[in-house]
N, CA, C and O atoms as CSV, one atom per row, in Angstrom:
chain,resi,resn,atom,element,x,y,z
A,1,MET,N,N,0.565,-1.273,-0.304
A,1,MET,CA,C,0.032,-0.004,-0.250
A,1,MET,C,C,0.720,1.439,0.260
A,1,MET,O,O,0.086,2.479,0.443
A,2,LYS,N,N,2.005,1.282,0.425
A,2,LYS,CA,C,2.895,2.531,0.949
A,2,LYS,C,C,3.732,2.568,-0.277
A,2,LYS,O,O,4.276,3.658,-0.452
A,3,ASN,N,N,4.036,1.435,-1.392
A,3,ASN,CA,C,4.470,1.117,-2.416
A,3,ASN,C,C,3.436,2.240,-3.242
A,3,ASN,O,O,3.980,3.337,-3.372
A,4,LEU,N,N,2.209,2.163,-3.752
A,4,LEU,CA,C,1.177,2.455,-4.237
A,4,LEU,C,C,1.146,4.121,-4.054
A,4,LEU,O,O,1.296,5.034,-4.866
A,5,SER,N,N,0.912,4.100,-2.780
A,5,SER,CA,C,0.707,6.165,-2.646
A,5,SER,C,C,2.051,6.640,-2.897
A,5,SER,O,O,2.047,7.748,-3.432
A,6,ARG,N,N,3.164,6.170,-2.689
A,6,ARG,CA,C,4.614,6.558,-3.306
A,6,ARG,C,C,4.264,6.910,-4.979
A,6,ARG,O,O,4.106,8.055,-5.403
A,7,LEU,N,N,4.187,5.723,-5.770
A,7,LEU,CA,C,3.996,5.921,-7.125
A,7,LEU,C,C,2.585,6.760,-7.346
A,7,LEU,O,O,2.646,7.316,-8.442
A,8,PHE,N,N,1.645,6.969,-6.839
A,8,PHE,CA,C,0.542,8.173,-6.959
A,8,PHE,C,C,1.256,9.580,-6.742
A,8,PHE,O,O,0.937,10.564,-7.410
A,9,LEU,N,N,2.191,9.605,-5.817
A,9,LEU,CA,C,2.820,11.006,-5.460
A,9,LEU,C,C,3.425,10.661,-6.694
A,9,LEU,O,O,2.583,10.857,-7.571
A,10,ILE,N,N,4.450,10.255,-7.164
A,10,ILE,CA,C,5.721,10.513,-8.282
A,10,ILE,C,C,4.861,10.947,-9.471
A,10,ILE,O,O,5.140,11.953,-10.123
A,11,SER,N,N,3.610,10.020,-9.790
A,11,SER,CA,C,2.786,10.249,-11.039
A,11,SER,C,C,2.753,11.557,-11.044
A,11,SER,O,O,3.522,12.183,-11.773
A,12,ALA,N,N,1.653,12.324,-10.045
A,12,ALA,CA,C,1.208,13.552,-10.073
A,12,ALA,C,C,2.081,14.384,-10.050
A,12,ALA,O,O,1.824,15.499,-10.503
A,13,MET,N,N,3.622,14.044,-9.416
A,13,MET,CA,C,4.610,15.277,-9.499
A,13,MET,C,C,4.811,15.477,-10.668
A,13,MET,O,O,4.478,16.563,-11.142
A,14,MET,N,N,5.327,14.635,-11.355
A,14,MET,CA,C,5.701,14.013,-12.722
A,14,MET,C,C,4.150,14.804,-13.987
A,14,MET,O,O,4.509,15.202,-15.095
A,15,TRP,N,N,3.420,14.853,-13.802
A,15,TRP,CA,C,2.391,15.216,-14.504
A,15,TRP,C,C,2.259,16.827,-13.910
A,15,TRP,O,O,1.301,17.268,-14.545
A,16,VAL,N,N,2.606,17.594,-13.271
A,16,VAL,CA,C,2.227,18.735,-13.164
A,16,VAL,C,C,3.744,19.328,-13.198
A,16,VAL,O,O,3.765,20.554,-13.095
A,17,SER,N,N,5.129,18.649,-13.333
A,17,SER,CA,C,6.181,19.013,-14.267
A,17,SER,C,C,6.260,19.009,-15.568
A,17,SER,O,O,7.251,19.253,-16.256
A,18,GLY,N,N,4.865,18.639,-16.008
A,18,GLY,CA,C,5.324,18.259,-17.579
A,18,GLY,C,C,5.980,17.290,-18.091
A,18,GLY,O,O,6.132,17.169,-19.307
A,19,CYS,N,N,6.599,16.219,-16.939
A,19,CYS,CA,C,6.873,15.294,-17.730
A,19,CYS,C,C,6.104,14.042,-17.405
A,19,CYS,O,O,6.830,13.095,-17.101
A,20,GLY,N,N,5.043,13.851,-17.397
A,20,GLY,CA,C,4.485,12.259,-17.325
A,20,GLY,C,C,3.198,12.776,-18.361
A,20,GLY,O,O,2.851,13.848,-18.856
A,21,PRO,N,N,2.735,11.421,-18.381
A,21,PRO,CA,C,0.803,11.621,-19.238
A,21,PRO,C,C,0.293,12.606,-18.835
A,21,PRO,O,O,0.418,13.050,-17.694
A,22,LEU,N,N,-0.565,13.232,-20.020
A,22,LEU,CA,C,-1.789,14.517,-19.822
A,22,LEU,C,C,-2.531,14.382,-19.889
A,22,LEU,O,O,-2.747,14.164,-21.081
A,23,PRO,N,N,-3.741,14.296,-19.123
A,23,PRO,CA,C,-4.957,13.855,-18.896
A,23,PRO,C,C,-5.718,14.386,-19.981
A,23,PRO,O,O,-5.628,15.608,-20.106
A,24,GLY,N,N,-6.595,13.658,-20.965
A,24,GLY,CA,C,-7.153,14.258,-21.759
A,24,GLY,C,C,-6.960,15.163,-22.831
A,24,GLY,O,O,-7.720,15.828,-23.535
A,25,GLY,N,N,-5.067,14.919,-22.723
A,25,GLY,CA,C,-4.688,15.908,-23.740
A,25,GLY,C,C,-4.970,15.820,-25.251
A,25,GLY,O,O,-5.042,16.828,-25.953
A,26,GLY,N,N,-5.154,14.332,-25.809
A,26,GLY,CA,C,-6.186,14.252,-26.921
A,26,GLY,C,C,-6.969,14.446,-26.992
A,26,GLY,O,O,-7.622,13.692,-27.713
A,27,ALA,N,N,-7.524,15.333,-26.500
A,27,ALA,CA,C,-8.854,16.343,-26.842
A,27,ALA,C,C,-8.138,17.594,-27.489
A,27,ALA,O,O,-8.724,18.112,-28.439
A,28,LEU,N,N,-6.948,18.131,-27.084
A,28,LEU,CA,C,-6.557,18.930,-27.539
A,28,LEU,C,C,-5.657,19.100,-29.000
A,28,LEU,O,O,-5.365,20.062,-29.711
A,29,ASN,N,N,-5.395,17.676,-29.041
A,29,ASN,CA,C,-4.562,17.300,-30.667
A,29,ASN,C,C,-5.065,17.793,-31.781
A,29,ASN,O,O,-6.279,17.589,-31.802
A,30,GLY,N,N,-4.560,18.538,-33.032
A,30,GLY,CA,C,-4.882,18.795,-33.925
A,30,GLY,C,C,-4.700,20.490,-34.000
A,30,GLY,O,O,-3.946,21.239,-33.378
A,31,VAL,N,N,-5.972,20.815,-35.283
A,31,VAL,CA,C,-5.297,21.958,-35.342
A,31,VAL,C,C,-6.296,23.012,-35.062
A,31,VAL,O,O,-7.478,23.017,-35.403
A,32,TRP,N,N,-5.750,23.759,-34.499
A,32,TRP,CA,C,-7.134,25.533,-34.155
A,32,TRP,C,C,-6.812,26.535,-35.131
A,32,TRP,O,O,-5.647,26.774,-35.450
A,33,ARG,N,N,-7.852,27.156,-35.639
A,33,ARG,CA,C,-7.422,28.648,-36.203
A,33,ARG,C,C,-8.290,29.701,-35.605
A,33,ARG,O,O,-9.276,29.411,-34.927
A,34,GLY,N,N,-7.905,30.984,-35.872
A,34,GLY,CA,C,-8.471,31.661,-35.242
A,34,GLY,C,C,-8.020,33.129,-35.728
A,34,GLY,O,O,-7.479,33.237,-36.829
A,35,THR,N,N,-8.237,34.265,-34.916
A,35,THR,CA,C,-7.684,35.391,-35.311
A,35,THR,C,C,-7.452,36.584,-34.047
A,35,THR,O,O,-8.111,36.813,-33.032
A,36,VAL,N,N,-6.650,36.992,-34.409
A,36,VAL,CA,C,-5.749,37.723,-33.169
A,36,VAL,C,C,-5.695,39.677,-33.759
A,36,VAL,O,O,-4.807,40.016,-34.540
A,37,THR,N,N,-6.437,40.418,-33.396
A,37,THR,CA,C,-6.454,41.864,-33.308
A,37,THR,C,C,-6.233,42.640,-32.531
A,37,THR,O,O,-6.928,43.000,-31.582
A,38,GLU,N,N,-4.536,43.215,-33.085
A,38,GLU,CA,C,-3.914,44.268,-32.205
A,38,GLU,C,C,-3.624,45.384,-32.459
A,38,GLU,O,O,-2.686,45.310,-33.254
A,39,LYS,N,N,-3.886,46.518,-32.245
A,39,LYS,CA,C,-3.821,47.912,-32.593
A,39,LYS,C,C,-4.319,48.001,-34.213
A,39,LYS,O,O,-3.715,48.419,-35.201
A,40,GLY,N,N,-5.952,47.314,-34.034
A,40,GLY,CA,C,-6.512,47.817,-35.531
A,40,GLY,C,C,-6.587,46.862,-36.635
A,40,GLY,O,O,-7.472,46.762,-37.485
A,41,LYS,N,N,-5.106,45.910,-36.432
A,41,LYS,CA,C,-5.019,44.818,-37.766
A,41,LYS,C,C,-4.853,43.603,-36.922
A,41,LYS,O,O,-4.160,43.336,-35.941
A,42,THR,N,N,-6.082,42.693,-37.931
A,42,THR,CA,C,-6.555,41.649,-38.018
A,42,THR,C,C,-5.629,40.472,-38.260
A,42,THR,O,O,-5.607,40.439,-39.490
A,43,VAL,N,N,-4.933,39.590,-37.881
A,43,VAL,CA,C,-4.456,38.350,-38.574
A,43,VAL,C,C,-4.771,37.130,-38.357
A,43,VAL,O,O,-5.041,36.969,-37.167
A,44,SER,N,N,-4.859,36.199,-38.965
A,44,SER,CA,C,-5.617,34.779,-39.155
A,44,SER,C,C,-4.086,33.965,-38.536
A,44,SER,O,O,-2.999,33.996,-39.114
A,45,VAL,N,N,-4.280,33.523,-37.702
A,45,VAL,CA,C,-3.651,32.224,-36.876
A,45,VAL,C,C,-4.131,31.029,-36.599
A,45,VAL,O,O,-5.285,30.716,-36.307
A,46,GLU,N,N,-2.863,30.151,-36.742
A,46,GLU,CA,C,-2.849,28.736,-36.791
A,46,GLU,C,C,-2.587,28.271,-35.342
A,46,GLU,O,O,-1.783,28.916,-34.670
A,47,LEU,N,N,-3.141,27.313,-34.871
A,47,LEU,CA,C,-1.896,26.730,-33.537
A,47,LEU,C,C,-2.258,25.261,-33.731
A,47,LEU,O,O,-3.425,24.878,-33.818
A,48,GLU,N,N,-1.433,24.637,-33.779
A,48,GLU,CA,C,-1.002,23.169,-34.409
A,48,GLU,C,C,-1.031,22.296,-33.073
A,48,GLU,O,O,0.015,22.706,-32.570
A,49,ILE,N,N,-1.610,21.223,-32.029
A,49,ILE,CA,C,-1.140,20.854,-31.146
A,49,ILE,C,C,-1.096,19.072,-31.153
A,49,ILE,O,O,-1.954,18.352,-31.664
A,50,PHE,N,N,0.036,18.662,-30.503
A,50,PHE,CA,C,-0.230,17.498,-30.647
A,50,PHE,C,C,0.870,16.520,-29.524
A,50,PHE,O,O,1.790,17.068,-28.918
A,51,GLU,N,N,0.654,15.439,-29.434
A,51,GLU,CA,C,1.490,14.754,-27.946
A,51,GLU,C,C,2.474,14.131,-28.494
A,51,GLU,O,O,2.444,13.544,-29.576
A,52,GLN,N,N,3.589,14.264,-27.591
A,52,GLN,CA,C,4.764,13.612,-28.062
A,52,GLN,C,C,5.463,13.134,-26.505
A,52,GLN,O,O,5.500,13.875,-25.522
A,53,ARG,N,N,5.890,11.994,-26.548
A,53,ARG,CA,C,6.452,11.038,-25.540
A,53,ARG,C,C,5.685,11.659,-23.996
A,53,ARG,O,O,6.370,11.779,-22.980
A,54,GLY,N,N,4.042,12.049,-24.024
A,54,GLY,CA,C,3.622,12.178,-23.165
A,54,GLY,C,C,3.612,13.843,-22.781
A,54,GLY,O,O,2.922,14.284,-21.861
A,55,MET,N,N,4.261,14.471,-23.412
A,55,MET,CA,C,4.190,15.782,-23.602
A,55,MET,C,C,3.335,16.794,-24.608
A,55,MET,O,O,3.116,16.316,-25.721
A,56,LEU,N,N,2.886,17.973,-24.387
A,56,LEU,CA,C,2.099,18.851,-25.915
A,56,LEU,C,C,3.458,19.301,-26.180
A,56,LEU,O,O,4.392,19.509,-25.406
A,57,LYS,N,N,3.365,19.401,-27.398
A,57,LYS,CA,C,4.329,20.055,-27.871
A,57,LYS,C,C,3.117,20.355,-29.299
A,57,LYS,O,O,2.094,19.766,-29.645
A,58,GLY,N,N,4.125,21.991,-30.037
A,58,GLY,CA,C,3.170,21.699,-31.313
A,58,GLY,C,C,3.757,23.024,-32.099
A,58,GLY,O,O,4.958,23.295,-32.097
A,59,GLY,N,N,2.493,24.024,-32.950
A,59,GLY,CA,C,3.550,25.362,-33.360
A,59,GLY,C,C,2.122,26.218,-33.746
A,59,GLY,O,O,0.929,25.914,-33.726
A,60,PHE,N,N,2.844,27.389,-34.089
A,60,PHE,CA,C,1.747,28.692,-34.435
A,60,PHE,C,C,2.277,29.363,-35.360
A,60,PHE,O,O,3.431,29.787,-35.410
A,61,LYS,N,N,1.302,29.490,-36.240
A,61,LYS,CA,C,1.668,29.838,-37.772
A,61,LYS,C,C,0.599,31.323,-37.338
A,61,LYS,O,O,-0.382,31.389,-36.598
A,62,ILE,N,N,1.281,32.354,-38.136
A,62,ILE,CA,C,0.948,33.612,-38.735
A,62,ILE,C,C,0.456,33.600,-40.205
A,62,ILE,O,O,1.380,33.590,-41.019
A,63,ALA,N,N,-0.851,33.600,-40.746
A,63,ALA,CA,C,-0.677,33.161,-42.272
A,63,ALA,C,C,-0.198,34.599,-42.638
A,63,ALA,O,O,0.318,35.440,-41.902
A,64,SER,N,N,-0.583,34.681,-44.324
A,64,SER,CA,C,0.922,34.805,-45.026
A,64,SER,C,C,-0.417,36.485,-45.325
A,64,SER,O,O,-1.573,36.233,-45.665
A,65,GLU,N,N,-0.188,37.241,-45.224
A,65,GLU,CA,C,-0.737,38.734,-45.252
A,65,GLU,C,C,-1.237,39.284,-46.378
A,65,GLU,O,O,-1.561,40.472,-46.373
A,66,THR,N,N,-1.360,38.570,-47.406
A,66,THR,CA,C,-1.734,38.411,-48.672
A,66,THR,C,C,-2.829,38.640,-48.974
A,66,THR,O,O,-3.210,39.051,-50.070
A,67,GLY,N,N,-3.630,38.343,-47.806
A,67,GLY,CA,C,-5.120,38.013,-47.948
A,67,GLY,C,C,-5.873,36.989,-47.898
A,67,GLY,O,O,-6.972,36.824,-47.369
A,68,SER,N,N,-4.853,35.944,-48.797
A,68,SER,CA,C,-5.378,34.517,-48.882
A,68,SER,C,C,-5.237,33.672,-47.611
A,68,SER,O,O,-5.059,32.454,-47.650
A,69,ASN,N,N,-5.315,34.296,-46.627
A,69,ASN,CA,C,-5.246,33.180,-45.393
A,69,ASN,C,C,-4.216,31.830,-45.712
A,69,ASN,O,O,-4.450,30.665,-45.391
A,70,ASP,N,N,-3.079,32.318,-46.397
A,70,ASP,CA,C,-2.705,31.144,-46.619
A,70,ASP,C,C,-1.611,30.770,-45.266
A,70,ASP,O,O,-1.169,31.768,-44.696
A,71,PHE,N,N,-1.247,29.684,-44.837
A,71,PHE,CA,C,-0.264,29.507,-43.885
A,71,PHE,C,C,0.901,28.708,-44.399
A,71,PHE,O,O,1.462,28.128,-43.469
A,72,THR,N,N,1.336,28.530,-45.329
A,72,THR,CA,C,2.101,27.252,-45.757
A,72,THR,C,C,3.416,28.573,-46.339
A,72,THR,O,O,4.613,28.360,-46.532
A,73,LYS,N,N,2.567,30.060,-46.518
A,73,LYS,CA,C,3.586,31.057,-46.798
A,73,LYS,C,C,3.763,32.216,-45.335
A,73,LYS,O,O,4.564,33.149,-45.278
A,74,GLY,N,N,3.018,31.911,-44.531
A,74,GLY,CA,C,3.152,33.202,-43.481
A,74,GLY,C,C,4.455,32.580,-42.506
A,74,GLY,O,O,5.366,31.863,-42.922
A,75,MET,N,N,4.325,32.914,-41.545
A,75,MET,CA,C,5.495,32.465,-40.260
A,75,MET,C,C,5.068,31.536,-39.235
A,75,MET,O,O,3.992,31.276,-38.697
A,76,ALA,N,N,6.090,31.178,-39.152
A,76,ALA,CA,C,5.975,29.586,-37.952
A,76,ALA,C,C,6.621,29.704,-36.796
A,76,ALA,O,O,7.688,30.242,-37.094
A,77,PHE,N,N,6.596,29.522,-35.693
A,77,PHE,CA,C,6.933,29.685,-34.308
A,77,PHE,C,C,6.416,28.230,-33.360
A,77,PHE,O,O,5.329,27.670,-33.217
A,78,GLU,N,N,7.505,28.035,-32.943
A,78,GLU,CA,C,7.308,26.701,-32.028
A,78,GLU,C,C,6.848,27.041,-30.693
A,78,GLU,O,O,7.127,28.153,-30.244
A,79,ILE,N,N,6.075,26.086,-29.904
A,79,ILE,CA,C,5.028,26.816,-28.812
A,79,ILE,C,C,6.102,25.707,-27.548
A,79,ILE,O,O,6.708,24.638,-27.627
A,80,VAL,N,N,5.901,26.518,-26.709
A,80,VAL,CA,C,6.646,25.750,-25.586
A,80,VAL,C,C,6.787,26.345,-23.943
A,80,VAL,O,O,6.714,27.517,-23.574
A,81,GLN,N,N,6.920,25.622,-23.457
A,81,GLN,CA,C,6.174,25.437,-21.882
A,81,GLN,C,C,4.773,25.327,-22.150
A,81,GLN,O,O,4.049,26.234,-21.739
A,82,ALA,N,N,4.220,24.265,-22.836
A,82,ALA,CA,C,2.399,23.958,-22.599
A,82,ALA,C,C,2.225,22.779,-21.622
A,82,ALA,O,O,2.709,21.656,-21.480
A,83,GLU,N,N,1.124,23.714,-20.891
A,83,GLU,CA,C,1.056,23.136,-19.788
A,83,GLU,C,C,-0.525,22.951,-19.960
A,83,GLU,O,O,-1.014,23.994,-20.394
A,84,HIS,N,N,-1.487,21.931,-19.750
A,84,HIS,CA,C,-3.094,21.526,-19.555
A,84,HIS,C,C,-3.541,21.003,-18.273
A,84,HIS,O,O,-3.053,20.018,-17.719
A,85,VAL,N,N,-4.471,21.698,-17.842
A,85,VAL,CA,C,-4.777,21.197,-16.544
A,85,VAL,C,C,-6.394,21.306,-16.564
A,85,VAL,O,O,-7.016,22.352,-16.385
A,86,GLY,N,N,-6.722,20.563,-16.710
A,86,GLY,CA,C,-8.414,21.021,-16.578
A,86,GLY,C,C,-8.871,21.066,-18.050
A,86,GLY,O,O,-8.630,20.356,-19.026
A,87,ASN,N,N,-9.741,22.340,-17.813
A,87,ASN,CA,C,-9.928,22.910,-18.903
A,87,ASN,C,C,-8.943,23.985,-19.305
A,87,ASN,O,O,-9.181,24.809,-20.189
A,88,HIS,N,N,-7.942,23.935,-18.680
A,88,HIS,CA,C,-7.111,25.498,-19.127
A,88,HIS,C,C,-5.678,24.874,-19.401
A,88,HIS,O,O,-5.101,23.893,-18.932
A,89,PHE,N,N,-5.314,25.880,-20.394
A,89,PHE,CA,C,-4.538,25.436,-21.658
A,89,PHE,C,C,-3.679,26.715,-21.541
A,89,PHE,O,O,-4.229,27.814,-21.617
A,90,LYS,N,N,-2.411,26.609,-21.368
A,90,LYS,CA,C,-1.329,27.771,-21.548
A,90,LYS,C,C,0.015,27.248,-22.075
A,90,LYS,O,O,0.731,26.348,-21.636
A,91,PHE,N,N,0.150,27.984,-23.039
A,91,PHE,CA,C,1.728,28.287,-23.579
A,91,PHE,C,C,2.136,29.571,-24.207
A,91,PHE,O,O,1.477,30.591,-24.409
A,92,ILE,N,N,3.827,29.180,-24.565
A,92,ILE,CA,C,4.405,30.550,-24.711
A,92,ILE,C,C,4.843,30.678,-26.187
A,92,ILE,O,O,5.549,29.709,-26.467
A,93,VAL,N,N,4.701,31.437,-27.135
A,93,VAL,CA,C,5.268,31.538,-28.611
A,93,VAL,C,C,6.512,32.389,-28.192
A,93,VAL,O,O,6.327,33.556,-27.846
A,94,PRO,N,N,7.803,31.842,-28.207
A,94,PRO,CA,C,8.779,32.767,-28.328
A,94,PRO,C,C,9.494,33.159,-29.855
A,94,PRO,O,O,10.471,32.655,-30.409
A,95,PHE,N,N,8.533,34.333,-30.311
A,95,PHE,CA,C,9.034,34.911,-31.623
A,95,PHE,C,C,10.288,34.839,-32.140
A,95,PHE,O,O,10.677,34.737,-33.304
A,96,SER,N,N,11.039,34.927,-30.785
A,96,SER,CA,C,12.847,35.552,-31.563
A,96,SER,C,C,13.695,34.008,-30.966
A,96,SER,O,O,14.864,33.857,-30.610
A,97,GLY,N,N,12.903,33.323,-31.021
A,97,GLY,CA,C,13.630,31.810,-30.378
A,97,GLY,C,C,13.752,31.305,-28.926
A,97,GLY,O,O,13.486,30.228,-28.393
A,98,GLU,N,N,14.185,32.323,-28.539
A,98,GLU,CA,C,13.909,32.249,-26.989
A,98,GLU,C,C,13.063,33.004,-26.128
A,98,GLU,O,O,13.111,34.199,-26.419
A,99,VAL,N,N,12.225,32.720,-25.073
A,99,VAL,CA,C,11.649,33.654,-24.198
A,99,VAL,C,C,12.515,34.448,-23.953
A,99,VAL,O,O,13.713,34.398,-23.674
A,100,ASP,N,N,11.485,35.482,-24.140
A,100,ASP,CA,C,12.150,36.689,-23.625
A,100,ASP,C,C,10.739,37.936,-23.279
A,100,ASP,O,O,9.588,37.600,-23.000
A,101,ASN,N,N,11.228,39.335,-23.394
A,101,ASN,CA,C,9.997,39.574,-22.985
A,101,ASN,C,C,9.070,40.139,-24.436
A,101,ASN,O,O,7.964,40.679,-24.478
A,102,ASP,N,N,9.548,39.952,-24.997
A,102,ASP,CA,C,8.237,40.065,-26.436
A,102,ASP,C,C,7.918,38.311,-26.798
A,102,ASP,O,O,7.359,38.039,-27.860
A,103,SER,N,N,8.238,37.424,-26.027
A,103,SER,CA,C,7.080,36.102,-26.534
A,103,SER,C,C,6.002,36.040,-25.838
A,103,SER,O,O,5.946,36.125,-24.611
A,104,VAL,N,N,5.040,35.881,-26.632
A,104,VAL,CA,C,3.851,35.874,-26.087
A,104,VAL,C,C,3.422,34.517,-25.463
A,104,VAL,O,O,3.803,33.437,-25.915
A,105,VAL,N,N,2.364,34.694,-24.086
A,105,VAL,CA,C,1.862,34.018,-22.899
A,105,VAL,C,C,0.133,33.479,-24.167
A,105,VAL,O,O,-0.550,34.071,-25.003
A,106,PHE,N,N,0.149,32.796,-23.871
A,106,PHE,CA,C,-1.171,32.530,-24.290
A,106,PHE,C,C,-2.466,32.180,-23.395
A,106,PHE,O,O,-2.456,30.954,-23.287
A,107,ASP,N,N,-3.266,32.560,-22.899
A,107,ASP,CA,C,-3.728,31.514,-21.456
A,107,ASP,C,C,-5.134,31.340,-22.068
A,107,ASP,O,O,-5.919,32.178,-22.513
A,108,LEU,N,N,-5.189,30.436,-21.992
A,108,LEU,CA,C,-6.614,30.372,-22.731
A,108,LEU,C,C,-7.946,29.185,-21.581
A,108,LEU,O,O,-7.577,28.721,-20.502
A,109,THR,N,N,-9.305,28.945,-22.120
A,109,THR,CA,C,-9.978,27.832,-21.579
A,109,THR,C,C,-10.347,26.988,-22.520
A,109,THR,O,O,-10.368,27.563,-23.608
A,110,ILE,N,N,-10.725,25.597,-22.599
A,110,ILE,CA,C,-10.941,25.104,-23.631
A,110,ILE,C,C,-12.617,24.719,-23.100
A,110,ILE,O,O,-13.044,24.271,-22.036
A,111,GLU,N,N,-13.278,25.115,-24.343
A,111,GLU,CA,C,-14.288,25.104,-24.115
A,111,GLU,C,C,-15.180,24.226,-26.099
A,111,GLU,O,O,-15.483,24.642,-27.217
A,112,GLY,N,N,-15.195,22.873,-25.300
A,112,GLY,CA,C,-15.529,21.957,-26.394
A,112,GLY,C,C,-14.460,22.262,-27.709
A,112,GLY,O,O,-13.254,22.076,-27.549
A,113,ASN,N,N,-14.957,22.701,-28.902
A,113,ASN,CA,C,-14.429,23.293,-29.983
A,113,ASN,C,C,-13.882,24.647,-30.353
A,113,ASN,O,O,-13.916,25.381,-31.340
A,114,LYS,N,N,-13.316,24.669,-29.037
A,114,LYS,CA,C,-13.386,26.343,-28.779
A,114,LYS,C,C,-11.962,26.330,-27.814
A,114,LYS,O,O,-11.733,25.425,-27.011
A,115,LEU,N,N,-11.332,27.138,-27.970
A,115,LEU,CA,C,-10.134,27.654,-27.034
A,115,LEU,C,C,-10.475,29.609,-26.925
A,115,LEU,O,O,-10.666,30.230,-27.971
A,116,THR,N,N,-10.492,30.119,-25.959
A,116,THR,CA,C,-10.643,30.868,-25.398
A,116,THR,C,C,-9.947,32.091,-24.858
A,116,THR,O,O,-9.520,31.858,-23.727
A,117,GLY,N,N,-9.733,33.081,-25.194
A,117,GLY,CA,C,-8.514,33.673,-23.944
A,117,GLY,C,C,-7.937,34.933,-24.103
A,117,GLY,O,O,-8.564,35.900,-24.534
A,118,PHE,N,N,-6.672,34.958,-23.743
A,118,PHE,CA,C,-5.864,35.961,-24.194
A,118,PHE,C,C,-4.422,35.559,-24.502
A,118,PHE,O,O,-3.941,34.515,-24.063
A,119,GLY,N,N,-3.538,36.684,-25.508
A,119,GLY,CA,C,-2.393,36.226,-25.544
A,119,GLY,C,C,-2.142,37.344,-24.768
A,119,GLY,O,O,-3.085,37.997,-24.322
A,120,LYS,N,N,-0.528,37.773,-24.461
A,120,LYS,CA,C,-0.072,39.153,-23.922
A,120,LYS,C,C,1.155,38.825,-23.833
A,120,LYS,O,O,1.485,37.731,-23.374
A,121,GLU,N,N,2.386,40.096,-24.434
A,121,GLU,CA,C,3.561,39.733,-24.068
A,121,GLU,C,C,4.096,39.660,-23.100
A,121,GLU,O,O,3.317,39.179,-22.276
A,122,ARG,N,N,5.055,39.871,-22.666
A,122,ARG,CA,C,5.851,38.838,-21.588
A,122,ARG,C,C,6.207,40.221,-20.768
A,122,ARG,O,O,6.411,40.191,-19.554
A,123,HIS,N,N,6.265,41.471,-21.559
A,123,HIS,CA,C,7.024,42.788,-21.038
A,123,HIS,C,C,6.012,43.300,-20.033
A,123,HIS,O,O,4.860,42.875,-20.123
A,124,PRO,N,N,6.339,44.213,-19.039
A,124,PRO,CA,C,5.184,44.444,-18.058
A,124,PRO,C,C,4.237,45.619,-18.398
A,124,PRO,O,O,3.315,45.834,-17.611
A,125,ARG,N,N,4.398,46.545,-19.696
A,125,ARG,CA,C,3.346,47.306,-19.823
A,125,ARG,C,C,2.823,46.845,-20.905
A,125,ARG,O,O,2.541,47.783,-21.651
A,126,SER,N,N,2.368,45.112,-21.659
A,126,SER,CA,C,1.563,44.630,-22.030
A,126,SER,C,C,0.331,44.751,-21.912
A,126,SER,O,O,-0.290,44.681,-20.851
A,127,GLU,N,N,-0.270,45.007,-23.359
A,127,GLU,CA,C,-1.866,44.647,-22.941
A,127,GLU,C,C,-2.440,42.852,-23.195
A,127,GLU,O,O,-1.920,41.897,-23.773
A,128,LYS,N,N,-3.638,43.014,-22.501
A,128,LYS,CA,C,-3.750,41.261,-23.145
A,128,LYS,C,C,-4.437,41.757,-24.191
A,128,LYS,O,O,-4.649,42.965,-24.291
A,129,ILE,N,N,-4.951,40.671,-25.284
A,129,ILE,CA,C,-5.378,40.409,-26.567
A,129,ILE,C,C,-5.900,39.008,-26.705
A,129,ILE,O,O,-5.468,37.856,-26.743
A,130,PRO,N,N,-7.518,39.938,-26.787
A,130,PRO,CA,C,-8.120,38.567,-26.687
A,130,PRO,C,C,-8.090,37.426,-28.173
A,130,PRO,O,O,-7.913,37.830,-29.322
A,131,VAL,N,N,-8.305,35.997,-27.790
A,131,VAL,CA,C,-8.470,35.318,-28.917
A,131,VAL,C,C,-9.368,34.012,-28.771
A,131,VAL,O,O,-9.749,33.288,-27.851
A,132,VAL,N,N,-9.531,34.094,-30.375
A,132,VAL,CA,C,-10.674,32.441,-29.925
A,132,VAL,C,C,-10.454,31.978,-31.164
A,132,VAL,O,O,-10.713,32.398,-32.292
A,133,PHE,N,N,-9.714,30.648,-30.553
A,133,PHE,CA,C,-9.566,29.086,-31.362
A,133,PHE,C,C,-10.950,28.351,-31.677
A,133,PHE,O,O,-11.958,28.214,-30.984
A,134,THR,N,N,-10.672,27.973,-32.831
A,134,THR,CA,C,-11.932,27.231,-33.163
A,134,THR,C,C,-11.072,25.920,-33.492
A,134,THR,O,O,-9.940,26.260,-33.837
A,135,LYS,N,N,-11.251,24.499,-33.495
A,135,LYS,CA,C,-10.631,23.126,-33.971
A,135,LYS,C,C,-11.458,23.387,-35.738
A,135,LYS,O,O,-12.520,23.787,-36.214
A,136,HIS,N,N,-10.240,22.896,-36.143
A,136,HIS,CA,C,-10.371,22.853,-37.573
A,136,HIS,C,C,-10.153,21.578,-38.344
A,136,HIS,O,O,-9.062,21.008,-38.326
A,137,ARG,N,N,-11.147,21.148,-38.993
A,137,ARG,CA,C,-11.343,19.846,-39.843
A,137,ARG,C,C,-10.551,20.019,-40.759
A,137,ARG,O,O,-10.750,20.913,-41.582
A,138,LYS,N,N,-9.382,19.132,-40.828
A,138,LYS,CA,C,-8.930,19.355,-42.685
A,138,LYS,C,C,-9.522,18.555,-43.751
A,138,LYS,O,O,-9.192,18.745,-44.922
């Protein structure tokens, strides 16, 4: 019984630290699309999430600004520090390749086929930018 308690505690610690299996992580897997509006400019964005070795990984794409919403010609970035707990999903997009003050932290709530919340740059004077992603079916 004592060994089972230890196993449960170790599993819980691994999950919280992002090193273990993700409860319900499969529901996040896939492609999510939305728009972000900042300073009067709206851009289409795409978030791809997948599970790899028990951890959430993925990419964040900004569509080409040619008006075609072509994600293959836009900019792509890796997401890092992804955390999924209950209906809450948080991750960082390090636009420079490193997590710095210009990186954007997304703080989202999972609501069925929607991810709603905001993105906010890490620097202190940054404002929250509302965002809604909808699960995309290819």
